[in-house]
Every structure is written in structure tokens, then in C-alpha cells.
N, C-alpha and C positions, 0 to 999 in steps of 0.2 A: 806598822799598820796591819800586819797579818793577823796578830792576835785579836785586834779590834774587829776585823771582818768576820771572825768566827763567833762573835757574840750574836745572840738573837736580836732581832730588831728592837724589841722592847729594852733589852739591856744596853744596846748601842745608843738609843735615844737618851736613856737615863744617864749613862755615863757621859755622853757629850754635854749634857746640860751641866752636870757636876763639874766637868773640866772647864767650861766657860766661867762658872761661878768662882773657880779658884785661879783663873789664868792671871798672869802678870802682863800688863799692857805692853804691846809694841816690841816683843821679841819678833824675829823675822827669819824666814827661810826662803830660798830661791831655788827653783828647779829649771834646768836648761836641757832641751832635747837637741840632739845632733844627728845628722845623717852619717852613716858609715859608708865609705866610698872605696871603690877600687882606685888606687892612686894613678893608674895609667889612664883609664877611661873616664874617671870621675862619676861613673854610674853607681847607683846604690848596689851594695853587696851584703849578703846575708851572713854577717860575721859577729852578731851580738854575742852569741854563746862563747865565741873565742875570747872576746873582750872580758866577759864575765869570768871565765875560767882564769885568765891571766891576771885579773884583779885580786884573786883570792890571796890572802896573806899580805896584801899591800894596804897602805893607808886609804886607798880608794875603795876598797871592797864594800864597805857598808854604805857608801854614797853613790854607787853605780847600780842602776836598775834597768830593767827592760821596759819598753813602752810600745806595746802592740806588735810591731813588725821587727823582724830579725835584722833589718838594715837600719835600725835606729837605736840609740843609746841615750839614757837620761842620767845626768849627774845632779846631785843635791848638795846644797851647802850644809844641810842639817840646821837645827835650831841655833840662831845666833842671838846674843844678848843685845846687840845694837847693830846699826847699819854699817858702821866701820868694820866690824867683824865679818858681816855678810860680804862686803865689797872685797875684803881680803880673801875670803873663802871662794868667792867666784873665780878669782885669778888662780888660786891654788888648785881648785878642782879642774879648771880647764888645763892647766899645766900637767897635772897627773894624768888626765885622760889623754892628752896629746902624746905624752911619753909612752903610754900604754899602747896607743894606736900605732905609733911609729915602730914599736918593738914587734908588732904583728904585721907590718907592712900594709896598713890600711890608712886612709885619710879621713878627715872629718870636715863637715861644713854645718853652718847653722843659718839657713834661710827658711822661711815658712813652708816652702815646697821645694821639691827637686824639680829642675827645669824639664827633664826629659824621661827619667826612668819610669817604665810602665808599672802601674800598680799591680798588674796581673803577675808580675815576677817577684813580688815581695811575699815573704812567708810570715804568717802569724806565729809568734813565739809560743812555745809549748808550756803554758802554765794554766792552772785551773781557771784563773781570772780571765785570761784572754781567750781560752777555748770557749768559755761561756759567752763572752761578748760576741765571738764569731758565730756561735750557734744562734744567738738572739738577733744579731744585726745583719749578718750576711753581707750583701753588697755594700751596705753602708760602712761597715768596719773595713772591708777590703779596700775601699776607695780612699780611706783616710790616711794617705801617706803624707802626713803634715808634721811640722815641727814648731814648738812654741816655747815660751818662757812664762813660768807661773811664779807668783809671789804670795807667800803666806804671811799674814800679820796677825799676831795674837791680840785678842780683844777681851777684856774682862767684862763679864756680865752677859748672860744669854740674850736678854732683850736689847742690850746696847749693841751687841754683835749683829743682830738682825737689823737694827736701825742703820748701822754703818754699811752693811751689805746693801740695804735698800737704796741709800744715797749714792753709793759707788756705781750703781746701775747708770746714773745720769752721765757719768764720765767714761764709760767704756769706749764710746767712739773716739774721744780724744786720745786715750791710751793706745787704741788700735791705729789711729792716724800716725802717731809718732813712731810706732813700732813696726809699721808695714815693711815687709822684706820679701814679698813673694809675688812678683808680677808674672813669673814664668812657670808654666806647668804643661805637661803633655806636649812638649816640644813646640809651644807657641807663646807669643806674647799675649797674655790673657786679656789685656786692656784694663785689668784690675791692679791695684797696689797690694791687695792681700787676697790672693786666690786661696790661701789657706783658710781664711775665715769663711769664705763662700763655700768651700768644700766641707769644712768641719761643722760650722754652726748651722748651716742650712740643711745638712743631712741628718745629723744625729738628733735623736729625740732628747727632750729636756736639755737643750743646748741654746746658747745665744743669750739674749736679754731675758732674765726671769721677771716675773711679776714681783711686786713689792709684797712682803709678808707682814701680817698683823702680829708683830712681836714674835717671841719664841714660840708661844702657843700656836700662832698661825703657821709658822714653819713646821712645827711638830705635827700639826694636823695634816699638812701636805705630805710629809714623809710617811706618816701612818697610812694615808690614802694610797700612796704608791705601793707600799708593801701589801696592804690588805687586798688591793685589786690585782696583785701579782703583776704590776707594771715593772717592778724591779725586784731583784732578789738579793742585792747588796747595795749599800749606799753610794758607792763610787759610780754607779749608773746614773747618778744625778750630775749631768755634765755642764750645767750653766756656766756662763762666762765670768760670773762672780758667784761664789757660793759660801755659806757657812759650812765649814768642814765638820764631819761627824766623827772623825778619828782624832783630830787635834783641835784645840780651842782657837782656831784661826778663821779669819775671813780670807779666802783664796781668790786672787785675781788671775783669770785664765784667758783673757782675751788677746794677749800680745803674741805676735810673731816672734820666732827665734831671731837672735841678733848675731850677725857675722862678727862684730867687733866687741871686744871686751869692754872698752870704755863706754860704748853705747848700751851694752847690757847692764852695766853698773848704773848708768844714768837712768835708764828705764825703770830698773828695780827701785831706785831711789825715789822716782816720781810716784810709783805705785805705793811705796811705803809711806812717804810723806803725806800723800793725798789721803790715805786711810787714817793716819793719825790726825790729820787736819779735820777730817769729818767727825771723828770721835770727839775732838775738842769742841767743834761747833755744837754737837749734841749735848755735851756736858754743860756748856755755857748757855744753852737755850737760844742759840743763834737760829734764826728762821731757816729751815731746810724744807725742801719739797721733793717728794718722790714723784718724778714725772711719769706720765703714762707711758706704757710700753710702746704704743704706736708712735709716740713722738721721739723716743730714744731711737727707735728703729730707723727713722728718717736719717738721723745722724750716722747711725751705724752703716747704712748703705753708702753714704757719702765717703766715709772712712775706708770701706772696702774698695770702692771704685776709684777714689782720687787721693786717699791717704793724706799726707801732710801738704800736698800740692793743691788741694781743693778748698772747699768752704764748709764750714759747720754752722749750725743754727744755735744761737743762744736761746735755749728753750724758755728761759724766764721772760725774755723781751721779744722773742721771735725775730731778732736781728740776725742777719746772715753776715758772717765774718770769714776772712781767710782762716784756714785751719791753724796756721802758725800764730796768728794773732789770738785765737782762742786758746792755744796752748800756752802762750806767754801770760795771758790773764790768769790761767790756772796756776802756773808756776808762781805768779805774784801772790795768789791767794794762799798757797801752801807754804810760802817762804818762811814766815815767822816760826812755824812749827818745825820746818826742816832745819832751820838754824838751831833751835832748841835741841833737836835730836841728833845734830852733828852730821846731817847728810846734805846740807845746802850746797856744798862745793861740788856735788855730783850732778846737780840739776842743770841741764843744758838742753836747749832745743837745737838739734844739729842743723847746719846750713843745708844739708840734704840728707834724708834718711836712707836706709839701705835700698828701699824700693826705688826711690828717685835716682839714686846713683846707677843702679842697674838699668833702669829705663833710659837714662841719658847716654849710657854706653851703647845700648841697643839702637837708639836713634842716630848715633854717630857711626853705625855700621858694624859694630862688634857682634860676633856670633854668640849664641847662648853658651856654647862651650867656653869661649874666651871669658865671658862675663862670670860664669860660674867658677871658673878656675881662680878668679880673683877673690872669691869668697871663702876659698878653701884654707883651712889651717895648714901650716902656720902662716900668718900674715903679719902678726905683731908679737912682741914679747908678751906672752900670756900670763906669766907668773907675777907680774908687777902689780 
């Protein structure tokens, strides 16, 4: 991505369009963000540079990157030809990262927020990209001590990629509801199932649910407007929760909380992947699709932030209110034929309780935040399988 970011905006936009025109459908990549912890206190510790240095010369080197703060590390599957490969890479990367962390005497966890470590004690990593974000955003970026899971799915055709992105907007609340893992932050029970989303999407500019774009030309006009008005100086400053990427010919889903468990990370990534492919198929076959208004999707997004999988979501087409689980089950049923075709159907499950629900249940049973968070920390299961 570094070379692409050195292009001029004009070159970047032109190259992006060319890449979408040449892309092969449905290759996939997954990115996971982890908290770096002191193993005794389980507080955040600024050890990213140590992990980065230790990764040099290992198979993990090119797949381990920094993500804003020095107490956070991101691992990437890299481009995978199909979901089975991506699922294997998820386990492999977690195992590699865990081995590296153990060699340095640090621990890892993957929930959307850390339950108690103060944001004031976290250091921004020293790269040109993050120094620039620090300069532009100040408190907004300092406060963003959050951890997510992102899924990239390649889509052939620039207009088709925009159409897929537009329709994915409708389902961001469902994906957030099933992925919610962050009820605790700043040493309190926030009352939310995804405090991460409230912190990140409500504070960052150009974040959360985007408007629908009028084809590639409409998206391009928007990007040009941002550059011409000096609203951004690099394309990665477009932080929407689903976005057409400008360095890769992918639609990137960015709404999900990080996942403590490997099996649930795989299941969530499979749902994102299958849903993206199912939408592309609907567009190809002329199935009626609707890009719902931002204000309607936002109603569901708030419900997902507040109540996660335990609450209710609105069927925007019928205005019927359903339990979130029932809405997710209907969504899985809709994507299942394409998931079977693409070989990821076996990963599609709606958990009896997601990570947020499990943590909240423990809290209500009297467990402390420290006890609950300790249960999320690696290793908890065999991660290489």
C-alpha cells in the first residue's frame, strides 16, 4: 500500500479504476487488530515496535503492521484465492503472532475496547501516516484505542464495486450486532454492546454509514472533492464502515469489533465474504435491490451499538421489528446458496451468545472486569487449527 499512497490523487484514482476493471471476483483478505498486554496486569503496554523487530526475518514479517497506537498490532492474511485459504491463514497468523508475543513476554487480546487502560497512556506509533493523523485529528485520534476486524473482498468492475458497497450499507448493523465484543471501557460497564463503534464511528470524520454513491463516477467526484477542498491528503483518511478501497480492487467491510475466539473470527469473516458475494450476484441477476436512506440505516446501527445481538433490528423493507438473532438468521438463509457455492457455508453460524453477551453475563453474575478480560486473553484455544 505504501507505493500507492505516494501516487498523486489523480494517479491514485486512475489506477484504482483500472484495478477494479481487471480484478478477479471474490478473492479475500482479513485483517485482525489485537491489544498488546502486560501479562501480569493485563493492561495495555507500548510494545509494538518490539513485536515488529522480532518479526523481521520470520514468516510473519510482511503480515504484521502497526495500527495507530504502540499497544496495538494488526495481522493480515494477505490476498487469498478463496475463503478456505483465508480461514487457514487466520489460524496460522494468530499462531505466529502468539508465538512471537510469548517470546517477548507479552500477552494479546481481541475485544473491541480495552476495559480499563487509559487512552492518555497510549503512544501513537512513529510513522509519517500516523504522525499526520495525530496532527489532523488530535483528541479524536488519541481517544481511539479500539480494535476491529476488517474484511476485503475483490469485486470486478468499478460500477459494480460501488453498487455492492452501496447495498452492503444496509447490512452494517447486522454485522455489528453479531460481532459486538466491547461492553467495557474506561473501567465501567458502558451499557453498550459495542463501545468501540460509539467511540470510533461517532468521533472520526468520514466514518460510519456512508451515503450511497452514483456509480464509480459519483464516488470519484466525492474523492476529488475531498482532495480539492484539502479535506484529506491521502485516501486512507476516508474511514467509512464500508468503503471501496483505492489501493486494492476490494470492497472493505470495517464495521466489526475484534473477535476473542478464532472460530467466531472465521464465522464473522465468512458472513462478510458470503454477503458481499451474494449482493454481487443479486446485482448481476437483476434482483431488486434498494439502497436505504442513511437515516434509516442509522436507526439500526444505534440498536446494534446499544443492544448487539440481544436486541431488535428493523427490517427496513417492511418496517417490521424483529429480534436481532432472527434478522441474522434470515440474512444467513439469504446468503447460504452463494456461501455453499463458494465453499464457506460450513463457517456460517450465529453463536448462542456473542463475545459482548458472554462478558455482560459474567459481569451480571458478579465477576470483575479483570476476571472477565482475563478470560478473553490468548491463549484460550488452539489457535493454529
